[in-house]
N, C-alpha and C positions, 0 to 999 in steps of 0.2 A: 100339643098331644104327644109328640115324639118324646119330649122330656119325661112324661109320665111312663111311657113305655120303656124307655131306657132305665128309669129308676126301678120299675117293677122287675125288669130282667136282672138288673144287678142285685137287688134284694133277694130274689129267688135263687139265683146262682149262688150267692154267698151263704144263704141260709142252708141250702141243700149241701154244700161243701162242708159247712160246720156240722150239720147233723150227721152225715155219713162219717166224717172224721172222728166225731165223739163215739159214734156207734162202733167204729172199728177199734178204737182205743178201749172202750169199756167192755166189749163183748168179743173176746178172742175167737169165738166160734163163727163170727161173721166173716165169711170168706170172699175172695175175689169173685168166685162163681156166683155167689148170692148177689153181689153188686151187679154183675153182668145180667142176671135174670131181672133185676130191677130196671135196668136199661131196656131190656127186650120188652118188658111190660109197658115202659114209657112210650116206646115206638109204637106198639099196638094201640095204646090209648090215643096217641097222636093221630093215628090213621082212621080211628073210628068215626070222626066227624060227627060228634054229638050235636044234636039240634040245639040251638040256642047258645052255643059256645061263642063267646065273644072274643074280641082281639086281645084283651088282657089275659084271658085263659090261654090263648095261643102262646102268648109271651111266656107265661108261666111253664107251659109244657116245653117250649124251646129251651128255656134256661135250665130247667131240670134235666133234660137230656144232655145238654152241654156240660153240666156239672158232673153228671154220671160219667160222661166220656173222659172228661178231664181227670177225674179220680181214678178211673180204670187205667189210663195211660200212666199216671203218676205211680199207682200201685205196681203195675208191671215193670216200670223203670226201676223201682226200688228193689224189685226181685231180681233184676239183671236181665230181663227179657227184652 
């Protein structure tokens, strides 16, 4: 079961990084502040404890948040912050 969880985490993390990277490249109006808002929303969604949410959905949320945090740090570093 752990292999499935690890694979789902990896797939979600990589897909989120690819999606946001492409969005940033294609849409110059996409800002760091917008990405930070997406992260804030992801934190809120994680804390909502939806009924019926399973362990794989928890993994998806964790990986998405980790990808957002990674991208924010990378973006800030590239700006010299």
